[in-house]
KEBAGU-183984 format. One line per field, with one value per residue (C-alpha): residue number from 1; residue in one letter; y, x, z. Coordinates in Angstrom, 2 decimals. Example, Ala and Ser with C-alpha at 12.3 -4.5 7.8 and 13.67 -1.06 7.14 Angstrom:
resi c(1/2)
resn c(A/S)
Y c(-4.50/-1.06)
X c(12.30/13.67)
Z c(7.80/7.14)
END
This chain:
resi c(1/2/3/4/5/6/7/8/9/10/11/12/13/14/15/16/17/18/19/20/21/22/23/24/25/26/27/28/29/30/31/32/33/34/35/36/37/38/39/40/41/42/43/44/45/46/47/48/49/50/51/52/53/54/55/56/57/58/59/60/61/62/63/64/65/66/67/68/69/70/71/72/73/74/75/76/77/78/79/80/81/82/83/84/85/86/87/88/89/90/91/92/93/94/95/96/97/98/99/100/101/102/103/104/105/106/107/108/109/110/111/112/113/114/115/116/117/118/119/120/121/122/123/124/125/126/127/128/129/130/131/132/133/134/135/136/137/138/139/140/141/142/143/144/145/146/147/148/149/150/151/152/153/154/155/156)
resn c(M/Q/T/I/K/I/G/R/L/P/D/N/N/E/V/F/N/F/E/D/V/S/R/N/H/C/I/L/R/E/Y/D/D/G/K/I/E/V/E/D/L/N/T/L/N/G/T/F/L/N/G/S/K/I/K/S/A/Y/L/R/H/G/D/T/L/S/L/A/N/K/Y/I/V/N/W/E/H/L/F/R/Q/R/Q/T/V/P/G/N/D/D/R/I/L/S/V/L/P/Q/Q/K/S/Q/A/A/P/P/A/G/P/I/I/I/N/Q/Q/G/S/D/S/G/S/K/K/F/S/D/G/T/Q/G/V/A/N/I/A/K/T/A/L/Y/I/G/L/A/V/F/V/F/W/V/L/Y/K/I/F/S)
Y c(-7.96/-4.74/-1.88/1.28/4.00/6.12/9.40/13.10/13.79/14.14/11.14/8.90/6.69/7.88/11.27/12.22/15.77/16.04/17.09/14.05/11.79/11.08/12.13/8.33/6.80/3.06/0.84/-1.76/-4.88/-7.23/-10.57/-12.86/-15.27/-12.37/-11.67/-7.96/-6.78/-3.26/-2.05/1.06/3.04/3.96/6.80/8.94/8.65/5.17/2.90/1.25/-2.02/-2.31/0.20/-1.47/0.09/-2.23/-2.41/-4.99/-7.06/-8.88/-7.33/-9.23/-8.38/-5.87/-4.67/-0.94/0.48/4.02/6.45/8.22/6.48/9.14/8.85/5.71/4.18/2.49/-0.14/-2.67/0.02/0.82/-2.52/-3.24/0.16/-0.86/-4.18/-4.56/-5.82/-8.62/-7.52/-5.93/-2.56/-3.77/-0.59/0.13/0.16/2.89/0.40/-3.18/-4.83/-5.68/-8.78/-8.04/-8.50/-5.99/-2.26/-0.24/0.71/4.42/6.72/6.94/6.31/7.35/9.95/10.46/12.89/11.08/14.05/16.26/19.46/19.95/18.48/15.09/15.26/13.32/15.17/13.39/14.59/16.66/18.65/17.32/15.87/12.27/10.59/9.85/13.69/14.34/11.66/12.86/16.38/15.12/13.24/16.36/18.32/15.69/15.58/19.44/19.40/16.61/18.43/21.74/19.68/18.12/21.45/23.13/20.22/20.75/24.58/25.17)
X c(-9.95/-11.79/-11.68/-13.50/-12.33/-14.89/-14.17/-14.26/-10.97/-11.32/-8.91/-11.42/-13.55/-16.60/-16.52/-18.95/-18.25/-19.56/-17.79/-18.63/-17.07/-13.51/-11.02/-10.40/-13.44/-13.69/-12.69/-15.04/-13.31/-14.89/-12.97/-12.77/-15.29/-17.99/-17.67/-17.71/-15.90/-16.10/-13.32/-13.42/-10.26/-10.09/-12.52/-13.77/-17.59/-17.27/-18.73/-22.19/-23.55/-27.32/-27.21/-24.19/-20.67/-18.22/-14.61/-14.54/-17.60/-18.79/-21.75/-24.86/-27.59/-29.88/-27.50/-27.49/-24.13/-23.74/-21.00/-21.15/-24.61/-25.98/-25.06/-26.33/-23.95/-25.62/-22.75/-24.63/-24.99/-21.36/-20.04/-22.81/-21.64/-18.04/-18.56/-16.94/-18.13/-16.17/-14.19/-11.21/-11.60/-13.28/-15.48/-17.16/-21.01/-22.90/-25.92/-26.02/-29.14/-31.66/-33.94/-37.56/-38.79/-36.23/-36.78/-33.97/-31.24/-30.87/-28.90/-26.09/-25.18/-28.02/-26.68/-29.36/-28.66/-30.82/-30.62/-32.28/-33.87/-35.70/-38.93/-37.14/-37.20/-34.76/-32.81/-31.06/-27.87/-29.46/-31.31/-34.74/-37.10/-37.62/-40.90/-42.04/-41.89/-44.26/-46.55/-46.69/-47.34/-50.29/-51.72/-51.61/-53.41/-56.00/-56.58/-56.93/-59.37/-61.43/-61.51/-62.71/-65.35/-66.64/-66.61/-68.47/-71.12/-71.50/-71.80/-73.89)
Z c(-9.85/-10.20/-7.55/-7.05/-4.69/-3.05/-1.13/-1.27/-3.19/-6.93/-7.55/-6.28/-8.85/-7.30/-5.43/-2.60/-1.94/1.56/4.58/6.66/3.89/4.29/1.59/0.90/2.59/1.22/-1.34/-3.23/-4.73/-7.22/-7.21/-10.14/-8.43/-8.53/-4.84/-3.82/-0.65/0.86/3.03/5.33/5.02/8.81/8.51/11.29/10.22/9.11/6.38/7.09/5.68/6.30/9.10/10.99/11.02/9.33/8.82/5.88/4.56/1.57/-0.19/-1.29/-3.77/-1.85/0.75/1.54/1.64/3.11/3.92/7.36/7.71/5.53/1.92/0.16/-2.52/-5.30/-5.35/-7.67/-10.42/-10.09/-10.85/-13.54/-15.16/-15.27/-16.82/-20.28/-23.54/-25.09/-28.23/-29.42/-27.60/-24.36/-24.34/-20.95/-21.20/-19.41/-18.96/-19.42/-21.00/-18.36/-18.24/-19.23/-15.60/-14.10/-14.13/-15.61/-13.33/-11.98/-14.11/-11.57/-7.90/-5.59/-2.82/-0.12/2.67/5.12/7.54/5.16/6.32/9.68/8.16/7.76/4.15/1.95/-0.71/-3.62/-5.11/-7.80/-5.17/-5.91/-3.22/-3.25/-4.60/-1.03/-0.23/-3.18/-2.31/1.16/0.10/-2.19/0.73/2.98/0.23/-0.21/3.53/3.78/0.80/2.50/5.91/4.18/2.32/5.47/7.27/4.47/4.57/8.33/8.24/5.13)
END
């Protein structure tokens, strides 16, 4: 059985250093049969699976796991990252080979502050804006250019 502890304290396997994440927030357990269980450790702000607060649940491919209903945990990447290579030294792979039809996994756990700023933007753990915000900005710029072009045609 493999376990991953998640929380705010540095002794956790995955550290989420945010005030609304508990010091020891939850534990992920991968059993020998491949099932993965998440257990909330009696936290104030809770552990959420697909938007519903849970105490304990089994995870399935595609499930969204979040802490305090704000910080998304890329749990599938965490277990894929920790799988070992058969051999004498059982080294840990940083990224396992992917099938040709799949995109490469993200570089690390994705942490999204869904509260973001007042504009509703989402900020990632590295402080950058999400791709959706870039696309939204480009759309607004394009719309503004179009409006100015129409006004120019009308009044010239």
